[in-house]
Every structure is written in structure tokens, then in C-alpha cells.
C-alpha positions in Angstrom: -6.9 137.5 -143.3 -6.4 139.8 -140.4 -4.1 142.8 -140.8 -1.9 144.5 -138.2 -4.8 146.5 -136.8 -7.1 143.6 -136.0 -7.1 141.2 -133.1 -8.0 137.5 -133.7 -10.9 136.6 -131.3 -11.4 133.0 -132.4 -11.1 130.6 -135.4 -13.6 128.0 -136.4 -14.1 125.9 -139.6 -11.6 128.0 -141.6 -13.3 131.3 -140.5 -11.4 133.9 -138.5 -13.3 136.3 -136.4 -11.5 139.4 -135.7 -12.0 142.6 -133.7 -10.8 145.8 -135.3 -8.2 147.7 -133.2 -10.3 150.9 -133.2 -13.2 149.1 -131.5 -11.2 146.9 -129.2 -11.4 149.3 -126.2 -10.4 152.6 -124.7 -6.7 151.9 -124.6 -6.7 151.6 -128.4 -8.4 155.0 -128.7 -5.4 156.6 -127.0 -3.0 154.5 -129.1 -4.8 155.6 -132.3 -4.7 159.3 -131.3 -1.1 159.1 -130.1 -0.1 157.5 -133.4 -2.0 160.3 -135.2 -0.4 163.0 -133.1 3.1 161.6 -133.7 2.5 161.5 -137.4 1.2 165.1 -137.4 4.1 166.3 -135.2 6.6 164.7 -137.6 5.1 165.7 -140.9 2.9 168.9 -140.3 5.5 171.2 -141.8 5.7 169.1 -145.0 2.2 170.1 -146.0 0.2 167.1 -144.9 -3.5 167.2 -145.0 -6.3 165.3 -143.1 -6.5 162.5 -145.7 -2.7 161.8 -145.2 -3.3 161.3 -141.5 -6.4 159.1 -142.2 -4.4 157.0 -144.6 -1.6 156.6 -142.0 -4.1 155.6 -139.3 -5.9 153.2 -141.6 -9.4 154.0 -140.2 -12.3 156.0 -141.6 -12.2 159.7 -141.4 -15.3 159.8 -139.3 -13.8 157.4 -136.7 -10.4 159.2 -136.6 -12.0 162.6 -136.2 -14.3 161.3 -133.5 -11.4 159.8 -131.5 -9.4 163.0 -131.9 -12.2 165.1 -130.6 -12.8 162.7 -127.7 -9.2 162.7 -126.7 -7.9 166.2 -127.5 -11.1 168.3 -127.9 -9.9 169.2 -131.5 -10.4 167.9 -135.0 -7.5 166.5 -137.0 -7.4 169.7 -139.1 -7.2 171.9 -136.0 -4.3 169.7 -134.7 -2.4 170.0 -138.0 -2.9 173.8 -138.1 -1.8 174.1 -134.5 1.4 172.2 -135.2 2.1 174.4 -138.2 1.5 177.6 -136.2 3.7 176.3 -133.4 6.5 175.6 -135.9 6.1 179.1 -137.3 6.3 180.7 -133.9 9.6 178.8 -133.3 11.0 180.2 -136.5 9.6 183.7 -135.9 11.3 183.8 -132.5 14.6 182.2 -133.5 15.3 183.6 -137.0 15.0 186.7 -139.1 13.7 184.8 -142.1 11.1 186.6 -144.2 7.5 185.7 -143.4 7.0 184.2 -146.8 9.9 181.8 -146.2 8.6 180.8 -142.8 5.1 180.1 -144.4 6.7 177.7 -146.9 8.9 176.0 -144.3 5.8 175.4 -142.1 3.8 173.7 -144.9 1.5 176.6 -145.9 0.9 177.0 -149.7 1.3 180.7 -149.7 2.2 183.6 -147.4 -1.2 185.3 -147.5 -3.0 182.2 -146.4 -0.4 181.7 -143.7 -0.9 185.3 -142.4 -4.7 184.8 -142.4 -4.5 181.5 -140.5 -1.9 183.0 -138.1 -4.1 186.0 -137.3 -7.2 183.9 -136.9 -5.3 181.4 -134.6 -3.0 183.7 -132.6 -4.9 187.0 -132.7 -2.0 189.1 -134.2 0.0 189.2 -137.4 3.2 187.2 -137.7 5.3 190.3 -137.8 3.7 191.8 -134.7 4.1 188.4 -132.9 7.8 188.3 -133.9 8.5 191.8 -132.7 6.9 191.0 -129.3 8.6 187.7 -128.8 12.1 187.9 -130.3 14.9 188.4 -127.8 15.8 192.1 -127.6 19.2 192.9 -129.0 21.3 195.0 -126.7 21.9 198.4 -128.0 25.4 199.7 -127.9 26.1 202.0 -125.0 27.3 205.4 -126.2 29.6 207.2 -123.9 30.2 210.8 -124.2 33.8 211.8 -124.0 34.8 213.2 -120.6 35.4 216.9 -120.7 38.9 218.0 -119.7 
């Protein structure tokens, strides 16, 4: 019995011939990748892993990774890590939360792993990145009293 990811080609003598969505053509490649990207964008900070994306797409890991690489130039894992790092950058820029809290909110299992991934991906530590990208607070202007 065909599922939602298959297209019925023809039926004959109680047999149904179907074509899987992932092999149905180039348009479906982009649909598959867009579906994966949307899933990653929605759930990256909740600690998803590659098998979660594969399960969502309902295709083999090999096929999903191949399609991701063809469309984006990145693997599924690289895409997940990129989404987590982008979320971390938003929090680093907009809040003064401790780095360990940001790591947890972005789906990293511990702060040290987050720091290592951040340095490897961005090229600087989270603290240095925050210092360089947070809006500068205006310092109060000190006026000296006028002399009589």
C-alpha cells in the first residue's frame, strides 16, 4: 500500500506500482531538503541529532545526506551545528546570559563542548564574539563643575 511519500504510477491485477518521492525527480529533491531544513530550523535548539532528521524525512541516511550535500553543500550534521551556532550568536548578542546557559538553550549537552564547537566554527570564543558584537552601552558623561 503506498504511503504519503510515494506516487502511484499504475495498477494492474491487484498490484500497485509506485515511485518513491525521493526518486521522482529534481523538484522532489528540493522538497526533501526544504522539509529537512524547516525541521532543523524548528528543532535544532532542542538537541536534535541526524537520526531525528532522517526519521522525520522518512528516507535513508545515505540518500538524505546526499540530497543535502547536493542542494546546500553541507551535510545534515553541519546544517544542525550551523543552526545551533546561529541561535547562540543571537543570544550572545541580545542577552547577558552566562555562556553555560546559552549552550543549554541552544541544544548543546555541555558548555565545554559548545565552546569547542563555537571556536571551531566561528574562529573565536563565545565570550570574545559577544564582546565584539554586543551593542555598546553608552557611558555616562561626567561633567566637571564650572569654576566660579
